[in-house]
C-alpha positions as CSV (number, residue, x, y, z in Angstrom):
1,M,-96.2,39.7,4.2
2,S,-95.5,37.5,1.6
3,L,-95.1,37.7,-2.1
4,E,-98.6,36.0,-2.6
5,Q,-100.3,38.1,-0.1
6,E,-98.7,40.9,-1.5
7,D,-100.4,39.7,-4.7
8,R,-103.7,39.3,-3.5
9,R,-103.3,43.4,-1.8
10,F,-101.8,45.0,-5.1
11,P,-104.0,43.1,-8.3
12,L,-102.0,43.7,-11.3
13,A,-103.9,43.3,-15.1
14,I,-102.4,44.3,-18.6
15,V,-105.4,46.6,-20.3
16,G,-103.3,47.9,-22.6
17,M,-99.9,47.5,-24.9
18,G,-97.4,49.0,-26.7
19,C,-94.0,47.7,-27.7
20,R,-90.8,47.3,-30.1
21,F,-89.1,44.2,-30.7
22,P,-86.7,42.6,-33.2
23,G,-88.3,41.2,-36.2
24,G,-90.7,43.9,-37.3
25,A,-93.1,43.4,-34.2
26,L,-94.0,47.2,-33.2
27,D,-96.8,46.4,-31.8
28,A,-99.1,43.7,-30.0
29,E,-100.6,42.1,-33.3
30,S,-97.5,41.8,-35.1
31,F,-95.7,40.7,-31.9
32,W,-98.4,37.6,-31.5
33,R,-97.7,36.6,-35.1
34,L,-93.7,36.3,-34.7
35,L,-94.5,34.4,-31.7
36,A,-97.2,32.2,-33.3
37,E,-95.2,31.6,-36.4
38,G,-92.0,30.9,-34.8
39,R,-90.0,32.8,-36.2
40,S,-87.1,34.4,-34.9
41,G,-86.5,38.6,-34.3
42,L,-82.6,37.7,-34.9
43,R,-80.7,38.9,-38.2
44,E,-77.5,40.1,-39.7
45,V,-76.4,43.4,-38.2
46,P,-77.3,46.2,-40.8
47,P,-74.7,48.4,-41.9
48,D,-76.4,51.6,-40.8
49,R,-75.9,50.3,-37.0
50,W,-72.1,49.4,-37.1
51,N,-69.3,48.3,-39.1
52,L,-69.5,44.1,-38.8
53,D,-66.3,43.8,-40.7
54,R,-64.1,46.3,-38.2
55,Y,-66.0,44.5,-35.3
56,F,-66.3,40.7,-36.2
57,H,-64.0,38.1,-36.0
58,P,-64.4,34.3,-35.6
59,D,-61.9,33.8,-33.3
60,R,-63.0,34.4,-29.9
61,S,-58.9,35.4,-28.7
62,I,-58.7,38.3,-30.6
63,A,-58.9,41.5,-28.6
64,Q,-61.8,44.1,-29.2
65,T,-63.7,42.0,-31.4
66,M,-67.2,40.0,-31.8
67,I,-67.6,36.5,-32.4
68,S,-71.5,36.6,-34.0
69,K,-72.7,38.7,-37.1
70,W,-76.2,38.3,-35.3
71,G,-78.3,40.1,-32.9
72,G,-81.8,41.4,-32.5
73,F,-82.6,45.1,-33.9
74,V,-85.4,47.2,-33.7
75,D,-86.0,49.6,-36.9
76,G,-86.8,53.0,-36.7
77,L,-84.1,54.1,-34.5
78,D,-83.8,57.6,-36.6
79,Q,-87.7,58.0,-36.3
80,F,-89.1,60.5,-33.6
81,D,-92.0,63.2,-34.0
82,A,-90.4,65.7,-32.1
83,A,-92.9,67.9,-32.8
84,F,-95.6,66.3,-31.3
85,W,-94.6,66.1,-27.7
86,G,-93.2,69.4,-27.9
87,I,-89.8,68.4,-27.8
88,S,-87.2,70.8,-30.1
89,P,-85.3,69.1,-32.3
90,R,-81.8,70.1,-30.7
91,E,-83.5,68.0,-27.3
92,A,-84.4,65.1,-29.4
93,M,-80.7,64.7,-30.7
94,R,-79.5,64.2,-27.7
95,M,-82.5,61.7,-26.2
96,D,-81.4,58.1,-26.0
97,P,-84.0,56.0,-28.4
98,Q,-85.2,54.1,-25.5
99,Q,-86.8,57.7,-24.0
100,R,-88.4,58.6,-27.3
101,W,-89.4,55.1,-28.1
102,L,-90.9,54.8,-24.2
103,L,-93.2,57.7,-24.7
104,E,-94.7,56.2,-28.1
105,V,-95.5,53.0,-26.4
106,A,-96.5,54.3,-23.4
107,W,-99.1,56.7,-25.4
108,E,-100.0,53.0,-27.8
109,A,-100.6,51.2,-24.5
110,I,-102.9,53.8,-23.1
111,E,-105.0,54.2,-26.1
112,D,-104.5,50.2,-26.7
113,S,-106.6,50.4,-23.5
114,G,-109.4,52.2,-24.5
115,A,-108.2,55.2,-22.5
116,S,-107.8,59.1,-23.6
117,P,-103.9,59.8,-22.6
118,R,-105.8,63.2,-21.9
119,A,-108.0,61.9,-19.6
120,L,-105.0,60.6,-17.3
121,R,-103.6,64.4,-16.7
122,G,-103.0,65.2,-13.3
123,S,-104.1,61.5,-11.9
124,G,-102.1,59.7,-9.4
125,T,-101.0,57.2,-12.1
126,G,-97.3,55.7,-11.7
127,V,-94.6,54.9,-14.0
128,F,-92.4,52.2,-13.7
129,V,-89.9,51.4,-16.3
130,G,-87.3,48.5,-16.1
131,I,-84.2,49.9,-18.0
132,A,-80.6,49.1,-18.0
133,G,-78.6,49.9,-21.0
134,H,-76.7,53.2,-21.6
135,D,-75.1,52.8,-24.8
136,F,-76.4,56.2,-26.5
137,A,-74.8,57.9,-23.1
138,G,-71.4,55.9,-24.2
139,L,-71.5,57.2,-28.0
140,Q,-71.9,60.7,-27.0
141,I,-70.0,61.8,-23.9
142,P,-66.6,61.4,-26.6
143,N,-67.3,64.1,-28.5
144,M,-66.8,66.3,-26.1
145,E,-67.6,69.0,-28.7
146,A,-71.6,67.8,-29.1
147,V,-72.5,67.6,-25.5
148,D,-74.5,70.3,-24.0
149,A,-77.6,71.0,-22.1
150,Y,-79.3,68.2,-23.0
151,T,-77.2,65.8,-23.0
152,N,-77.4,64.3,-19.7
153,S,-81.7,64.4,-19.8
154,G,-81.1,62.7,-22.8
155,S,-79.2,59.8,-21.6
156,T,-79.7,59.4,-18.0
157,L,-81.6,56.0,-17.4
158,S,-83.4,57.7,-14.3
159,I,-85.3,60.4,-16.4
160,A,-86.5,57.5,-18.6
161,S,-90.0,57.5,-16.6
162,N,-89.7,61.2,-15.5
163,R,-89.8,62.2,-18.9
164,I,-93.4,60.0,-19.2
165,S,-95.1,61.3,-16.1
166,Y,-94.1,64.8,-17.3
167,L,-94.9,65.0,-20.8
168,F,-98.3,62.8,-19.8
169,D,-98.6,65.0,-16.8
170,L,-99.4,61.9,-14.3
171,Q,-98.6,62.6,-10.7
172,G,-98.0,59.4,-9.2
173,P,-94.7,57.4,-8.6
174,S,-92.0,57.8,-11.1
175,L,-89.4,54.9,-10.8
176,S,-86.9,53.9,-13.3
177,V,-85.4,50.2,-12.4
178,D,-82.2,49.3,-13.3
179,T,-81.3,45.5,-12.2
180,A,-78.9,44.8,-15.1
181,C,-80.8,41.9,-17.2
182,S,-83.6,41.2,-14.5
183,S,-84.6,44.7,-14.9
184,A,-88.1,44.3,-16.8
185,L,-88.9,41.6,-14.2
186,M,-88.6,44.4,-11.5
187,W,-90.5,46.9,-12.5
188,G,-93.5,44.5,-11.2
189,R,-92.3,44.2,-7.8
190,S,-91.9,47.9,-7.5
191,A,-95.1,48.7,-8.9
192,A,-96.8,46.3,-6.2
193,S,-94.5,48.1,-3.4
194,A,-95.6,51.5,-4.2
195,P,-98.4,53.6,-1.7
């Protein structure tokens, strides 16, 4: 069966959206404004992310340095209403920000669609997440004294989709896809192949 035939068998429609993008684009409307105005979401590394003076050097031949002072940074990295999700503060501390944002944008996308998250409970709704970065795990593991029961579930990429399925009580397929830079592109192919 060709991809074209598969597309006819499995139609896809975007009926709701939630997002977190650099440049202050934290919902569909602000993302559209960023695009329509031709603004860039790139900015100089904020001081609360890392010490730019320690890592920046304009000479690319210098080992363990970076040659750019710029990047795409999403604000609110440390903001998460764990109590809303029934997650303890201790567990929330171990959750990769990607997992926190995925929960929030899943909720926002469902609301944006006009559906109620409560109405989806127990349904065969599937969750497909394209995810690749595991920087948060790399920050935690060297500090062995802080490793606890939540370290693995908080930083494992496979848990990203499963956490959404579990907390929304969705009974369909739950799949996290890691194909590096193409992860977000592959989820649609996975969703179309699901039973």
